[in-house]
MARVEXTOR-815331 format. One record per residue: x, y, z of N, C-alpha, C, O in turn; chain; residue number from 1. Coordinates in pm, whole numbers, plus 32768, in hexadecimal, padded with zeros to 4 digits. Layout:
// residues N
{n_east: X&n_north: Y&n_up: Z&ca_east: X&ca_north: Y&ca_up: Z&c_east: X&c_north: Y&c_up: Z&o_east: X&o_north: Y&o_up: Z&c: A&k: NUM}
...
END
This chain:
// residues 92
{n_east: AF17&n_north: 32F6&n_up: E281&ca_east: AF32&ca_north: 3328&ca_up: E1FC&c_east: AEB8&c_north: 3313&c_up: E1A0&o_east: AE9A&o_north: 3367&o_up: E14C&c: A&k: 1}
{n_east: AE75&n_north: 32A3&n_up: E1B4&ca_east: ADFF&ca_north: 3289&ca_up: E162&c_east: AD96&c_north: 32F5&c_up: E178&o_east: AD58&o_north: 3325&o_up: E118&c: A&k: 2}
{n_east: AD82&n_north: 331C&n_up: E1F6&ca_east: AD22&ca_north: 3386&ca_up: E213&c_east: AD4F&c_north: 340C&c_up: E1D9&o_east: ACFE&o_north: 3456&o_up: E1A1&c: A&k: 3}
{n_east: ADCE&n_north: 342A&n_up: E1E6&ca_east: AE03&ca_north: 34A9&ca_up: E1B8&c_east: ADF1&c_north: 34BA&c_up: E121&o_east: ADD2&o_north: 3527&o_up: E0F1&c: A&k: 4}
{n_east: AE04&n_north: 344D&n_up: E0D7&ca_east: ADFC&ca_north: 3452&ca_up: E045&c_east: AD86&c_north: 3401&c_up: E00F&o_east: AD8D&o_north: 33C7&o_up: DFA3&c: A&k: 5}
{n_east: AD1A&n_north: 33FD&n_up: E05B&ca_east: ACAB&ca_north: 33A6&ca_up: E036&c_east: AC6D&c_north: 33CA&c_up: DFAF&o_east: AC40&o_north: 3370&o_up: DF68&c: A&k: 6}
{n_east: AC6A&n_north: 3448&n_up: DF8B&ca_east: AC34&ca_north: 346D&ca_up: DF07&c_east: AC82&c_north: 3428&c_up: DE97&o_east: AC47&o_north: 33F6&o_up: DE37&c: A&k: 7}
{n_east: AD05&n_north: 3425&n_up: DEA4&ca_east: AD59&ca_north: 33E1&ca_up: DE42&c_east: AD46&c_north: 3349&c_up: DE49&o_east: AD37&o_north: 3307&o_up: DDE3&c: A&k: 8}
{n_east: AD45&n_north: 3315&n_up: DEC1&ca_east: AD34&ca_north: 3285&ca_up: DED6&c_east: ACB0&c_north: 3257&c_up: DE98&o_east: ACA9&o_north: 31EE&o_up: DE58&c: A&k: 9}
{n_east: AC49&n_north: 32A4&n_up: DEAD&ca_east: ABC2&ca_north: 327F&ca_up: DE7E&c_east: ABBC&c_north: 326D&c_up: DDE6&o_east: AB64&o_north: 3227&o_up: DDB4&c: A&k: 10}
{n_east: AC18&n_north: 32AD&n_up: DD9D&ca_east: AC16&ca_north: 329E&ca_up: DD0B&c_east: AC39&c_north: 320F&c_up: DCE0&o_east: AC27&o_north: 31EC&o_up: DC6C&c: A&k: 11}
{n_east: AC69&n_north: 31BD&n_up: DD3E&ca_east: AC8D&ca_north: 3133&ca_up: DD1F&c_east: AC2C&c_north: 30CE&c_up: DD5B&o_east: AC4C&o_north: 3058&o_up: DD65&c: A&k: 12}
{n_east: ABB7&n_north: 30FB&n_up: DD84&ca_east: AB5A&ca_north: 30A0&ca_up: DDC5&c_east: AB2A&c_north: 302E&c_up: DD6A&o_east: AAFB&o_north: 2FC7&o_up: DD9B&c: A&k: 13}
{n_east: AB35&n_north: 3040&n_up: DCE9&ca_east: AB11&ca_north: 2FD5&ca_up: DC8B&c_east: AB67&c_north: 2F58&c_up: DCA2&o_east: AB3A&o_north: 2EE9&o_up: DC87&c: A&k: 14}
{n_east: ABE1&n_north: 2F6B&n_up: DCD2&ca_east: AC3B&ca_north: 2EFA&ca_up: DCE8&c_east: AC07&c_north: 2E9D&c_up: DD55&o_east: AC22&o_north: 2E25&o_up: DD53&c: A&k: 15}
{n_east: ABBD&n_north: 2ED4&n_up: DDB4&ca_east: AB87&ca_north: 2E82&ca_up: DE21&c_east: AB2A&c_north: 2E17&c_up: DDEA&o_east: AB2B&o_north: 2DA6&o_up: DE1B&c: A&k: 16}
{n_east: AADC&n_north: 2E38&n_up: DD87&ca_east: AA82&ca_north: 2DD5&ca_up: DD4B&c_east: AAD1&c_north: 2D5F&c_up: DD11&o_east: AAA7&o_north: 2CEC&o_up: DD1B&c: A&k: 17}
{n_east: AB44&n_north: 2D7C&n_up: DCD6&ca_east: AB98&ca_north: 2D13&ca_up: DC9E&c_east: ABD3&c_north: 2CBB&c_up: DD0B&o_east: ABE7&o_north: 2C43&o_up: DCF6&c: A&k: 18}
{n_east: ABF0&n_north: 2CF5&n_up: DD7F&ca_east: AC30&ca_north: 2CAA&ca_up: DDEB&c_east: ABCF&c_north: 2C53&c_up: DE39&o_east: ABF9&o_north: 2BF1&o_up: DE76&c: A&k: 19}
{n_east: AB50&n_north: 2C74&n_up: DE3A&ca_east: AAEE&ca_north: 2C28&ca_up: DE87&c_east: AAF1&c_north: 2B93&c_up: DE66&o_east: AADD&o_north: 2B3F&o_up: DEBE&c: A&k: 20}
{n_east: AB08&n_north: 2B72&n_up: DDE9&ca_east: AB06&ca_north: 2AE6&ca_up: DDC1&c_east: AB79&c_north: 2A95&c_up: DDFC&o_east: AB74&o_north: 2A1A&o_up: DDFE&c: A&k: 21}
{n_east: ABE2&n_north: 2ADA&n_up: DE2D&ca_east: AC53&ca_north: 2A94&ca_up: DE66&c_east: AC45&c_north: 2A7C&c_up: DEFC&o_east: AC93&o_north: 2A31&o_up: DF36&c: A&k: 22}
{n_east: ABE2&n_north: 2ABA&n_up: DF39&ca_east: ABD0&ca_north: 2AA7&ca_up: DFC8&c_east: ABA7&c_north: 2A17&c_up: DFE4&o_east: AB4F&o_north: 29E0&o_up: DFA1&c: A&k: 23}
{n_east: ABE6&n_north: 29DC&n_up: E044&ca_east: ABC6&ca_north: 2953&ca_up: E06A&c_east: AB50&c_north: 2955&c_up: E0CB&o_east: AB54&o_north: 299E&o_up: E12E&c: A&k: 24}
{n_east: AAE7&n_north: 2907&n_up: E0B1&ca_east: AA6E&ca_north: 290F&ca_up: E103&c_east: AA85&c_north: 28F1&c_up: E197&o_east: AA4B&o_north: 2934&o_up: E1ED&c: A&k: 25}
{n_east: AAD7&n_north: 2890&n_up: E1B7&ca_east: AAEC&ca_north: 286B&ca_up: E243&c_east: AB63&c_north: 28B4&c_up: E281&o_east: AB86&o_north: 289A&o_up: E2F4&c: A&k: 26}
{n_east: ABA0&n_north: 290F&n_up: E237&ca_east: AC17&ca_north: 2955&ca_up: E265&c_east: ABFD&c_north: 29EA&c_up: E262&o_east: ABD3&o_north: 2A21&o_up: E1FC&c: A&k: 27}
{n_east: AC17&n_north: 2A2B&n_up: E2D2&ca_east: AC07&ca_north: 2ABC&ca_up: E2D5&c_east: AC7D&c_north: 2AFB&c_up: E28E&o_east: ACEA&o_north: 2B05&o_up: E2C7&c: A&k: 28}
{n_east: AC6A&n_north: 2B26&n_up: E215&ca_east: ACD6&ca_north: 2B58&ca_up: E1C2&c_east: AD0B&c_north: 2BDF&c_up: E1F0&o_east: AD66&o_north: 2C15&o_up: E1B2&c: A&k: 29}
{n_east: ACD4&n_north: 2C16&n_up: E25A&ca_east: AD08&ca_north: 2C93&ca_up: E28E&c_east: ACC1&c_north: 2D0D&c_up: E258&o_east: ACE4&o_north: 2D7E&o_up: E27C&c: A&k: 30}
{n_east: AC60&n_north: 2CF8&n_up: E203&ca_east: AC17&ca_north: 2D6D&ca_up: E1D1&c_east: AB86&c_north: 2D4A&c_up: E1BA&o_east: AB64&o_north: 2CE5&o_up: E17D&c: A&k: 31}
{n_east: AB30&n_north: 2DA2&n_up: E1ED&ca_east: AAA2&ca_north: 2D92&ca_up: E1DB&c_east: AA68&c_north: 2DF8&c_up: E17C&o_east: A9FC&o_north: 2DE5&o_up: E143&c: A&k: 32}
{n_east: AAB2&n_north: 2E66&n_up: E16B&ca_east: AA84&ca_north: 2ECC&ca_up: E10E&c_east: AAFF&c_north: 2F07&c_up: E0C6&o_east: AB71&o_north: 2EE0&o_up: E0E0&c: A&k: 33}
{n_east: AAE4&n_north: 2F62&n_up: E06D&ca_east: AB4E&ca_north: 2F99&ca_up: E019&c_east: ABBD&c_north: 2FDC&c_up: E06B&o_east: AC33&o_north: 2FC4&o_up: E052&c: A&k: 34}
{n_east: AB98&n_north: 302E&n_up: E0CB&ca_east: ABFB&ca_north: 3076&ca_up: E11A&c_east: AC54&c_north: 3014&c_up: E168&o_east: ACCE&o_north: 3026&o_up: E16C&c: A&k: 35}
{n_east: AC1A&n_north: 2FAF&n_up: E1A4&ca_east: AC6A&ca_north: 2F4A&ca_up: E1EA&c_east: ACC5&c_north: 2EFF&c_up: E18A&o_east: AD35&o_north: 2EDC&o_up: E1AD&c: A&k: 36}
{n_east: AC94&n_north: 2EE7&n_up: E115&ca_east: ACE4&ca_north: 2EA2&ca_up: E0AF&c_east: AD61&c_north: 2EF3&c_up: E08D&o_east: ADCF&o_north: 2EBC&o_up: E085&c: A&k: 37}
{n_east: AD4F&n_north: 2F75&n_up: E079&ca_east: ADC1&ca_north: 2FCC&ca_up: E05B&c_east: AE24&c_north: 2FCB&c_up: E0CF&o_east: AE9C&o_north: 2FB8&o_up: E0BA&c: A&k: 38}
{n_east: ADF2&n_north: 2FDE&n_up: E147&ca_east: AE4A&ca_north: 2FE1&ca_up: E1BC&c_east: AE95&c_north: 2F5E&c_up: E1CE&o_east: AF0D&o_north: 2F60&o_up: E1EB&c: A&k: 39}
{n_east: AE52&n_north: 2EEE&n_up: E1BE&ca_east: AE94&ca_north: 2E6D&ca_up: E1CE&c_east: AEFF&c_north: 2E56&c_up: E164&o_east: AF69&o_north: 2E1E&o_up: E181&c: A&k: 40}
{n_east: AEE5&n_north: 2E82&n_up: E0EA&ca_east: AF4C&ca_north: 2E77&ca_up: E082&c_east: AFCA&c_north: 2EC3&c_up: E0AA&o_east: B03A&o_north: 2E90&o_up: E09C&c: A&k: 41}
{n_east: AFB8&n_north: 2F3C&n_up: E0DD&ca_east: B02C&ca_north: 2F8C&ca_up: E104&c_east: B075&c_north: 2F50&c_up: E17B&o_east: B0F0&o_north: 2F49&o_up: E17C&c: A&k: 42}
{n_east: B02C&n_north: 2F25&n_up: E1E0&ca_east: B06B&ca_north: 2EE9&ca_up: E256&c_east: B0BC&c_north: 2E6E&c_up: E230&o_east: B12E&o_north: 2E5E&o_up: E25C&c: A&k: 43}
{n_east: B083&n_north: 2E19&n_up: E1DF&ca_east: B0C8&ca_north: 2D9F&ca_up: E1B7&c_east: B140&c_north: 2DBC&c_up: E15D&o_east: B1A8&o_north: 2D7C&o_up: E169&c: A&k: 44}
{n_east: B130&n_north: 2E1B&n_up: E102&ca_east: B1A0&ca_north: 2E3F&ca_up: E0AA&c_east: B214&c_north: 2E78&c_up: E0FC&o_east: B288&o_north: 2E59&o_up: E0E1&c: A&k: 45}
{n_east: B1F6&n_north: 2ECA&n_up: E15D&ca_east: B25F&ca_north: 2F04&ca_up: E1B0&c_east: B2A4&c_north: 2E98&c_up: E203&o_east: B31E&o_north: 2E9C&o_up: E214&c: A&k: 46}
{n_east: B258&n_north: 2E38&n_up: E236&ca_east: B294&ca_north: 2DCA&ca_up: E282&c_east: B2F6&c_north: 2D7B&c_up: E22A&o_east: B363&o_north: 2D58&o_up: E256&c: A&k: 47}
{n_east: B2CF&n_north: 2D60&n_up: E1B0&ca_east: B326&ca_north: 2D19&ca_up: E152&c_east: B3A2&c_north: 2D6C&c_up: E134&o_east: B412&o_north: 2D38&o_up: E135&c: A&k: 48}
{n_east: B38E&n_north: 2DEB&n_up: E11B&ca_east: B3FF&ca_north: 2E45&ca_up: E100&c_east: B462&c_north: 2E47&c_up: E175&o_east: B4DB&o_north: 2E40&o_up: E160&c: A&k: 49}
{n_east: B42F&n_north: 2E4F&n_up: E1ED&ca_east: B486&ca_north: 2E52&ca_up: E263&c_east: B4D2&c_north: 2DCF&c_up: E275&o_east: B547&o_north: 2DD0&o_up: E29D&c: A&k: 50}
{n_east: B492&n_north: 2D60&n_up: E257&ca_east: B4D8&ca_north: 2CDF&ca_up: E25F&c_east: B54E&c_north: 2CDD&c_up: E1FE&o_east: B5BA&o_north: 2CAA&o_up: E21F&c: A&k: 51}
{n_east: B53A&n_north: 2D13&n_up: E188&ca_east: B5A7&ca_north: 2D19&ca_up: E127&c_east: B617&c_north: 2D76&c_up: E158&o_east: B68D&o_north: 2D58&o_up: E147&c: A&k: 52}
{n_east: B5F0&n_north: 2DE6&n_up: E196&ca_east: B654&ca_north: 2E46&ca_up: E1C7&c_east: B6AD&c_north: 2E0C&c_up: E234&o_east: B720&o_north: 2E35&o_up: E242&c: A&k: 53}
{n_east: B67A&n_north: 2DAC&n_up: E281&ca_east: B6CB&ca_north: 2D6F&ca_up: E2EA&c_east: B702&c_north: 2CE7&c_up: E2BF&o_east: B721&o_north: 2C91&o_up: E311&c: A&k: 54}
{n_east: B70C&n_north: 2CD7&n_up: E23A&ca_east: B748&ca_north: 2C5F&ca_up: E1FF&c_east: B6FE&c_north: 2BDD&c_up: E221&o_east: B73C&o_north: 2B74&o_up: E233&c: A&k: 55}
{n_east: B67C&n_north: 2BE6&n_up: E229&ca_east: B628&ca_north: 2B70&ca_up: E23E&c_east: B5D9&c_north: 2B53&c_up: E1BE&o_east: B55E&o_north: 2B4B&o_up: E1C0&c: A&k: 56}
{n_east: B622&n_north: 2B42&n_up: E150&ca_east: B5E4&ca_north: 2B30&ca_up: E0CD&c_east: B589&c_north: 2AB6&c_up: E0C8&o_east: B51D&o_north: 2ABB&o_up: E08D&c: A&k: 57}
{n_east: B5B3&n_north: 2A4A&n_up: E106&ca_east: B561&ca_north: 29D1&ca_up: E105&c_east: B4DB&c_north: 29E9&c_up: E14B&o_east: B472&o_north: 29BE&o_up: E11B&c: A&k: 58}
{n_east: B4DF&n_north: 2A2E&n_up: E1BB&ca_east: B463&ca_north: 2A4F&ca_up: E202&c_east: B40E&c_north: 2AAE&c_up: E1AF&o_east: B394&o_north: 2A9D&o_up: E1A7&c: A&k: 59}
{n_east: B44D&n_north: 2B11&n_up: E172&ca_east: B405&ca_north: 2B6F&ca_up: E11D&c_east: B3C1&c_north: 2B26&c_up: E0A9&o_east: B34E&o_north: 2B43&o_up: E088&c: A&k: 60}
{n_east: B408&n_north: 2ACA&n_up: E06B&ca_east: B3CF&ca_north: 2A7D&ca_up: DFFC&c_east: B359&c_north: 2A28&c_up: E02A&o_east: B2F4&o_north: 2A1C&o_up: DFE4&c: A&k: 61}
{n_east: B366&n_north: 29EE&n_up: E0A0&ca_east: B2FA&ca_north: 299C&ca_up: E0D7&c_east: B280&c_north: 29F2&c_up: E0F6&o_east: B20F&o_north: 29CB&o_up: E0D7&c: A&k: 62}
{n_east: B296&n_north: 2A66&n_up: E132&ca_east: B226&ca_north: 2AC2&ca_up: E14E&c_east: B1E1&c_north: 2AEC&c_up: E0CD&o_east: B166&o_north: 2AED&o_up: E0C5&c: A&k: 63}
{n_east: B230&n_north: 2B0F&n_up: E069&ca_east: B1F7&ca_north: 2B39&ca_up: DFE9&c_east: B1A5&c_north: 2AC9&c_up: DFAB&o_east: B135&o_north: 2ADF&o_up: DF7D&c: A&k: 64}
{n_east: B1DC&n_north: 2A52&n_up: DFA9&ca_east: B194&ca_north: 29E0&ca_up: DF71&c_east: B10F&c_north: 29C8&c_up: DFBA&o_east: B0A7&o_north: 29B5&o_up: DF7B&c: A&k: 65}
{n_east: B114&n_north: 29C9&n_up: E03E&ca_east: B09B&ca_north: 29B3&ca_up: E08D&c_east: B034&c_north: 2A22&c_up: E077&o_east: AFBD&o_north: 2A08&o_up: E069&c: A&k: 66}
{n_east: B065&n_north: 2A9F&n_up: E072&ca_east: B009&ca_north: 2B0E&ca_up: E05E&c_east: AFCA&c_north: 2B0C&c_up: DFD3&o_east: AF54&o_north: 2B29&o_up: DFC5&c: A&k: 67}
{n_east: B017&n_north: 2AEA&n_up: DF6F&ca_east: AFDE&ca_north: 2ADE&ca_up: DEE8&c_east: AF74&c_north: 2A71&c_up: DEE3&o_east: AF0D&o_north: 2A81&o_up: DEA3&c: A&k: 68}
{n_east: AF8F&n_north: 2A02&n_up: DF26&ca_east: AF2D&ca_north: 2995&ca_up: DF2A&c_east: AEB0&c_north: 29BA&c_up: DF79&o_east: AE46&o_north: 297E&o_up: DF66&c: A&k: 69}
{n_east: AEBC&n_north: 2A1E&n_up: DFD0&ca_east: AE4A&ca_north: 2A49&ca_up: E021&c_east: ADFE&c_north: 2ABD&c_up: DFE2&o_east: ADA0&o_north: 2AF2&o_up: E01F&c: A&k: 70}
{n_east: AE24&n_north: 2AE4&n_up: DF6B&ca_east: ADD7&ca_north: 2B49&ca_up: DF23&c_east: AE12&c_north: 2BD4&c_up: DF1F&o_east: ADD2&o_north: 2C31&o_up: DEF0&c: A&k: 71}
{n_east: AE8B&n_north: 2BE4&n_up: DF50&ca_east: AECB&ca_north: 2C68&ca_up: DF4F&c_east: AF1B&c_north: 2C79&c_up: DECE&o_east: AF96&o_north: 2C79&o_up: DECF&c: A&k: 72}
{n_east: AED4&n_north: 2C86&n_up: DE61&ca_east: AF0F&ca_north: 2C82&ca_up: DDDB&c_east: AF5E&c_north: 2CFF&c_up: DDB3&o_east: AFA9&o_north: 2CFB&o_up: DD52&c: A&k: 73}
{n_east: AF4D&n_north: 2D6C&n_up: DDFC&ca_east: AF91&ca_north: 2DE8&ca_up: DDD6&c_east: B011&c_north: 2E02&c_up: DE24&o_east: B04F&o_north: 2E6B&o_up: DE13&c: A&k: 74}
{n_east: B039&n_north: 2DA5&n_up: DE79&ca_east: B0B4&ca_north: 2DB8&ca_up: DEC8&c_east: B130&c_north: 2DC9&c_up: DE6F&o_east: B180&o_north: 2E22&o_up: DE8C&c: A&k: 75}
{n_east: B143&n_north: 2D79&n_up: DE07&ca_east: B1BB&ca_north: 2D8E&ca_up: DDB4&c_east: B1C7&c_north: 2E1C&c_up: DD7D&o_east: B234&o_north: 2E55&o_up: DD7D&c: A&k: 76}
{n_east: B15A&n_north: 2E55&n_up: DD50&ca_east: B15C&ca_north: 2EDD&ca_up: DD1C&c_east: B17B&c_north: 2F43&c_up: DD89&o_east: B1C4&o_north: 2FA4&o_up: DD72&c: A&k: 77}
{n_east: B144&n_north: 2F2D&n_up: DDFF&ca_east: B160&ca_north: 2F86&ca_up: DE6F&c_east: B1F4&c_north: 2F7F&c_up: DE93&o_east: B233&o_north: 2FE6&o_up: DEAC&c: A&k: 78}
{n_east: B22B&n_north: 2F07&n_up: DE95&ca_east: B2B9&ca_north: 2EF7&ca_up: DEB5&c_east: B312&c_north: 2F3F&c_up: DE50&o_east: B372&o_north: 2F81&o_up: DE76&c: A&k: 79}
{n_east: B2F1&n_north: 2F34&n_up: DDD1&ca_east: B340&ca_north: 2F79&ca_up: DD69&c_east: B33C&c_north: 300F&c_up: DD7E&o_east: B3A3&o_north: 3052&o_up: DD76&c: A&k: 80}
{n_east: B2C6&n_north: 3045&n_up: DD99&ca_east: B2B9&ca_north: 30D5&ca_up: DDAD&c_east: B2FB&c_north: 3102&c_up: DE2F&o_east: B32F&o_north: 3172&o_up: DE36&c: A&k: 81}
{n_east: B2F8&n_north: 30B0&n_up: DE94&ca_east: B33B&ca_north: 30D1&ca_up: DF12&c_east: B3D1&c_north: 30DE&c_up: DEFC&o_east: B410&o_north: 313A&o_up: DF31&c: A&k: 82}
{n_east: B40A&n_north: 3084&n_up: DEB1&ca_east: B499&ca_north: 3089&ca_up: DE92&c_east: B4BA&c_north: 3107&c_up: DE43&o_east: B51D&o_north: 314A&o_up: DE5F&c: A&k: 83}
{n_east: B468&n_north: 3127&n_up: DDE1&ca_east: B47E&ca_north: 31A0&ca_up: DD91&c_east: B479&c_north: 321B&c_up: DDEB&o_east: B4CD&o_north: 3274&o_up: DDDF&c: A&k: 84}
{n_east: B417&n_north: 3221&n_up: DE43&ca_east: B40A&ca_north: 3295&ca_up: DE9C&c_east: B483&c_north: 32A2&c_up: DEF7&o_east: B4B0&o_north: 3312&o_up: DF13&c: A&k: 85}
{n_east: B4B6&n_north: 3233&n_up: DF25&ca_east: B528&ca_north: 3237&ca_up: DF82&c_east: B5A9&c_north: 325E&c_up: DF3B&o_east: B606&o_north: 328E&o_up: DF7B&c: A&k: 86}
{n_east: B5B0&n_north: 324A&n_up: DEB8&ca_east: B627&ca_north: 326A&ca_up: DE6B&c_east: B626&c_north: 32F8&c_up: DE35&o_east: B689&o_north: 3326&o_up: DDFD&c: A&k: 87}
{n_east: B5B8&n_north: 333D&n_up: DE47&ca_east: B5AD&ca_north: 33C6&ca_up: DE16&c_east: B593&c_north: 3424&c_up: DE89&o_east: B587&o_north: 33F9&o_up: DEFC&c: A&k: 88}
{n_east: B58B&n_north: 34A1&n_up: DE6C&ca_east: B56E&ca_north: 3504&ca_up: DED3&c_east: B4DB&c_north: 3528&c_up: DED8&o_east: B4B7&o_north: 3596&o_up: DF02&c: A&k: 89}
{n_east: B486&n_north: 34CD&n_up: DEAE&ca_east: B3F6&ca_north: 34E8&ca_up: DEB2&c_east: B3C8&c_north: 34F2&c_up: DF42&o_east: B3F6&o_north: 34A7&o_up: DF98&c: A&k: 90}
{n_east: B36D&n_north: 354E&n_up: DF5D&ca_east: B338&ca_north: 3556&ca_up: DFE6&c_east: B2E7&c_north: 34D9&c_up: E006&o_east: B2A3&o_north: 34A3&o_up: DFAF&c: A&k: 91}
{n_east: B2EE&n_north: 34AE&n_up: E07F&ca_east: B2A2&ca_north: 3434&ca_up: E0A6&c_east: B21A&c_north: 3457&c_up: E0DA&o_east: B1CD&o_north: 33FF&o_up: E0FF&c: A&k: 92}
END
């Protein structure tokens, strides 16, 4: 999806600069460049969403907490938009 809509995604590349400061030096935060950062945010947000869908709220909360501490600061916003998309007839 990132490749398909890369022109749109690229308009948010400024956010990557803000996220760099959260990367832990001895920990591979899952992203080395902007595109990987976007993809990792989506993968992690979807994993959290799926945990909630199968009634694993505690696990979802733990994943979210860990991901936020690892520099994935945009996951809450992605989760909100994912819920909105699933509640409407918007094309995915």
